[in-house]
C-alpha positions in Angstrom: -2.7 -13.3 17.2 -2.8 -10.2 19.5 -3.8 -8.0 16.5 -6.4 -10.6 15.5 -7.8 -10.5 19.0 -8.1 -6.7 18.9 -10.0 -6.8 15.5 -12.3 -9.6 16.8 -13.5 -7.6 19.8 -17.2 -6.8 19.5 -16.7 -3.1 20.4 -13.8 -0.6 20.6 -12.0 -1.0 23.9 -11.2 2.1 26.0 -7.7 3.2 26.8 -8.4 2.4 30.5 -8.8 -1.3 29.4 -5.8 -1.2 27.1 -3.3 0.5 29.4 -2.9 -2.5 31.8 -2.3 -4.7 28.9 0.5 -2.4 27.7 2.1 -2.3 31.1 1.8 -6.1 31.5 3.2 -6.7 28.0 6.3 -4.5 28.6 6.9 -6.0 32.0 6.8 -9.6 30.6 9.0 -8.5 27.7 11.6 -7.2 30.2 11.5 -10.5 32.1 11.5 -12.7 29.0 15.2 -12.6 28.2 15.6 -16.2 29.5 12.0 -17.3 29.2 10.7 -17.5 25.7 7.1 -18.3 26.7 6.9 -14.9 28.5 8.0 -13.3 25.3 5.2 -15.0 23.4 2.6 -13.8 26.0 4.1 -10.3 25.9 3.8 -10.2 22.1 0.2 -11.3 22.3 -0.7 -8.5 24.8 1.3 -5.9 22.8 -0.4 -7.0 19.6 -3.8 -5.9 21.1 -2.2 -2.6 22.2 -0.7 -2.1 18.8 -4.1 -2.5 17.1 -5.6 0.0 19.4 -2.8 2.5 19.0 -2.9 2.3 15.2 -6.7 2.8 15.2 -6.3 5.9 17.4 -3.5 7.2 15.1 -5.6 7.1 11.9 -8.9 8.2 13.6 -10.6 10.9 11.6 -14.1 12.1 10.7 -16.1 9.7 8.4 -19.3 10.0 6.3 -22.1 8.7 8.6 -24.9 8.4 6.1 -25.6 8.6 2.3 -26.1 12.1 1.1 -27.5 13.9 -1.9 -25.0 15.5 -4.3 -22.6 17.8 -2.4 -20.2 20.2 -3.9 -16.7 18.9 -2.9 -13.4 20.6 -3.4 -10.0 19.2 -2.9 -6.6 18.0 -4.2 -6.2 14.8 -6.2 -3.7 12.6 -4.3 -4.0 9.5 -6.4 -6.0 8.2 -9.4 -6.2 4.8 -11.0 -8.4 3.0 -13.5 -10.7 0.2 -12.4 -11.5 -2.9 -14.4 -14.8 -1.4 -15.3 -13.1 1.6 -16.9 -13.9 4.2 -14.2 -11.5 6.5 -12.4 -10.9 5.8 -8.7 -9.8 9.2 -7.3 -8.3 9.7 -3.9 -9.3 13.3 -3.0 -7.7 15.2 -0.2 -10.7 17.3 0.8 -10.6 21.0 1.4 -14.4 21.6 1.8 -17.6 19.6 1.5 -20.9 21.6 1.3 -22.9 21.0 4.4 -20.1 19.5 6.5 -18.6 21.5 9.4 -14.7 21.7 9.2 -14.2 19.4 12.2 -16.6 16.8 10.7 -15.1 16.8 7.2 -13.4 13.6 6.1 -9.7 14.2 5.3 -9.9 12.0 2.2 -12.6 10.6 -0.1 -12.5 7.8 -2.6 -14.4 9.2 -5.6 -15.6 7.1 -8.5 -16.0 8.9 -11.9 -16.1 8.1 -15.6 -13.5 9.5 -18.0 -16.3 11.4 -19.7 -16.9 13.4 -16.5 -13.3 14.7 -16.7 -9.9 13.0 -16.7 -7.8 14.1 -13.7 -4.2 13.8 -12.8 -2.4 13.6 -9.5 -1.9 17.1 -8.1 -5.0 18.6 -9.8 -7.1 21.0 -7.7 -10.7 20.0 -8.5 -14.3 20.6 -7.6 -16.8 17.7 -7.9 -20.5 17.4 -7.3 -20.5 14.1 -5.5 -23.0 11.7 -3.9 -21.4 10.7 -0.6 -21.7 7.3 1.1 -20.2 5.7 4.3 -17.4 3.3 4.1 -18.7 -0.1 2.8 -18.9 -3.2 5.0 -18.2 -6.8 4.1 -20.6 -8.3 1.5 -20.9 -11.4 3.7 -20.2 -12.3 7.4 -16.4 -12.8 7.8 -15.8 -11.6 4.3 -13.2 -9.1 3.1 -13.8 -5.7 4.7 -13.0 -3.1 2.1 -14.2 -0.3 4.3 -11.7 -1.2 7.0 -8.8 -1.0 4.4 -10.0 2.4 3.3 -10.3 3.6 6.9 -6.7 2.7 7.7 -5.7 4.6 4.6 -7.2 7.7 6.1 -10.2 7.6 3.8 -13.4 8.7 5.5 -16.0 7.8 2.9 -16.8 6.9 -0.7 -18.4 9.1 -3.4 -19.7 9.0 -6.9 -19.3 12.0 -9.2 -22.8 13.3 -10.3 -21.6 15.7 -13.0 -18.6 17.1 -14.7 -15.3 17.4 -12.8 -14.1 21.0 -12.7 -10.4 21.7 -12.6 -9.7 24.8 -10.5 -6.7 27.2 -10.4 -3.5 25.4 -9.2 -2.6 25.5 -5.5 0.7 24.6 -3.8 1.1 20.8 -4.0 3.0 18.9 -1.2 6.2 17.3 -2.4 5.0 13.7 -1.7 2.0 14.2 -4.0 4.3 15.7 -6.7 6.6 12.6 -6.3 3.6 10.3 -6.6 2.5 12.2 -9.7 5.9 11.6 -11.3 5.7 7.9 -10.6 2.2 7.9 -12.1 3.5 9.6 -15.3 6.3 7.0 -15.5 3.7 4.2 -15.2 1.8 5.8 -18.0 4.9 5.8 -20.2 5.6 2.2 -19.4 2.0 1.2 -20.1 2.0 3.2 -23.4 5.1 1.4 -24.6 3.6 -2.0 -23.7 0.4 -1.2 -25.5 2.4 -0.2 -28.6 4.5 -3.4 -28.5 1.9 -5.9 -27.3 -1.9 -6.0 -27.7 -5.2 -6.4 -25.8 -5.2 -8.5 -22.7 -1.5 -9.5 -23.1 -0.5 -5.8 -22.8 -2.8 -5.3 -19.8 -1.4 -8.3 -17.9 2.1 -7.2 -18.8 1.4 -3.8 -17.4 0.0 -5.3 -14.2 3.1 -7.5 -13.5 5.6 -4.8 -14.4 4.3 -1.6 -12.7 1.3 -2.8 -10.7 -1.4 -1.0 -12.8 -4.3 -3.5 -13.2 -7.0 -1.2 -14.4 -6.7 -2.2 -18.1 -7.3 -5.9 -17.4 -10.8 -6.8 -18.7 -13.3 -7.7 -16.0 -13.9 -11.3 -17.3 -10.1 -12.0 -17.2 -9.9 -10.7 -13.6 -12.8 -13.0 -12.7 -11.0 -15.9 -14.4 -7.8 -15.2 -12.4 -9.9 -15.1 -9.2 -11.9 -18.3 -9.6 -8.8 -20.2 -10.7 -6.9 -19.1 -7.6 -4.2 -17.3 -9.6 -5.1 -13.7 -8.8 -2.0 -13.5 -6.6 0.2 -13.9 -9.7 -0.7 -10.3 -10.7 0.5 -9.0 -7.3 4.0 -7.5 -7.4 5.8 -9.6 -4.8 8.8 -11.9 -4.4 9.4 -13.1 -8.0 9.1 -9.6 -9.4 11.4 -8.1 -6.8 14.0 -10.8 -7.3 14.0 -10.2 -11.0 14.2 -6.4 -10.6 16.6 -6.0 -7.7 18.5 -9.3 -8.2 18.9 -8.4 -11.9 20.4 -5.1 -11.0 22.8 -6.8 -8.5 24.0 -9.3 -11.1 24.3 -6.7 -13.9 26.2 -4.1 -11.8 28.6 -6.7 -10.4 29.2 -8.3 -13.8 30.0 -4.9 -15.5 32.3 -3.9 -12.6 34.1 -7.3 -12.8 35.1 -6.5 -16.4 37.6 -4.0 -15.0 40.4 -5.8 -13.1 41.6 -2.7 -11.3 38.1 -2.3 -9.7 37.4 -6.0 -9.1 40.8 -6.6 -7.4 41.0 -3.5 -5.3 37.4 -2.5 -4.4 34.4 -4.3 -2.8 32.4 -4.4 -6.0 30.0 -7.0 -4.5 29.0 -4.4 -1.9 28.6 -1.7 -4.6 26.3 -4.0 -6.5 24.3 -4.7 -3.4 23.9 -1.0 -2.7 22.7 -0.4 -6.3 20.2 -3.3 -5.9 18.9 -1.8 -2.7 18.2 1.5 -4.5 16.7 -0.3 -7.5 14.4 -2.4 -5.3 13.2 0.6 -3.4 12.4 2.5 -6.6 10.6 -0.6 -8.0 8.5 -0.9 -4.8 7.4 2.7 -5.1 6.7 2.3 -8.8 4.5 -0.7 -8.1 2.4 1.0 -5.5 4.0 -0.3 -2.2 1.3 -2.9 -1.4 1.9 -5.2 1.6 3.2 -8.0 -0.6 5.6 -5.7 -2.4 6.8 -4.2 0.9 7.3 -7.7 2.4 9.3 -8.7 -0.7 11.5 -5.6 -0.6 12.2 -5.9 3.1 13.3 -9.6 2.6 15.6 -8.9 -0.3 16.9 -5.7 1.5 17.9 -7.9 4.5 19.9 -10.1 2.1 21.7 -7.2 0.4 22.3 -5.5 3.8 23.9 -8.7 5.0 26.2 -8.5 1.9 27.1 -4.9 2.9 28.1 -5.9 6.5 29.6 -9.3 5.6 27.0 -11.4 7.4 25.0 -14.4 6.2 21.3 -14.0 5.5 18.7 -16.8 6.2 15.4 -16.8 4.4 13.3 -17.7 7.5 14.9 -14.8 9.4 14.2 -12.5 6.5 10.6 -13.5 6.6 10.4 -12.9 10.3 12.0 -9.4 10.0 9.6 -8.4 7.2 6.6 -9.6 9.1 7.5 -7.8 12.3 8.3 -4.5 10.5 5.0 -4.6 8.6 3.0 -5.4 11.7 4.7 -2.6 13.7 3.9 0.0 11.0 0.6 -1.4 9.7 -1.0 -3.9 12.1 -4.2 -4.0 10.1 -2.2 -5.9 7.4 -2.6 -9.0 9.6 -6.2 -9.1 8.4 -5.2 -9.1 4.7 -4.8 -12.2 2.6 -1.6 -10.9 1.0 0.1 -10.7 4.5 -1.3 -14.1 5.5 0.0 -15.8 2.4 
């Protein structure tokens, strides 16, 4: 509720206004050991502070007005296909023509067709792009896509106005190389599904296995949305239980076939450790959305409890997952996936 209060404020509060709330929240938290209501009030105040701190942390230059085509150079951090068949490219910008270095957005979301040039994560590219500010809600109180992009460090949107030119390679940070490897693996999984299944069935299979929804036809997406079933395509609890829980069962079952291991070693804990690693990998493969993070944290609490010989309760798991997500990404409180 404190985070919601922050985002409902009509204008950005100054740190002079926020600092007293931070001090009061910490003081109440200190006194709240025997008074639960003080803890509730403290969390309310600290939620406002957390929203302000997160906004300050991601603050970066943004595109202020629509521009004509500008020559833009940068490194492809991510790329995905949309339901309309276009590429959505997250570009880590190096230079934008006409923008001073201190006014250049750190990242842009660029829309381009495959005919303009297919790119891969880690490519060093140059694009003639029409820049636009971050979009607002399409209706009062509606979903604010621009806010989501802002908290991802994206300072504007763009549309490619010509061919995408691939430049000479440059050193690529390890995290982008890792994401590129995951994207290649998603491509292999998607290719196998398309060989085995066909049409919309293959597209939906790809969405619920590796989180890639770009191949789902637009009319099918609309059908999922109007029927209230769009959340089924989101990688969340069921998928995580099948992936991590399946690994836990399989590893434990295989180890139990060997009496010398089953009788002398904690094979249940070994299986839990393997499930933790498998769940983490699956979360990264599926794109680490809020619903996926929440599901992994909840199942990780269960397996960690197995490792330390403690019981795990589902409500407690949910609370731990919610708190961790709000501490790291307070803006998630505004998203439907978190609220569900």
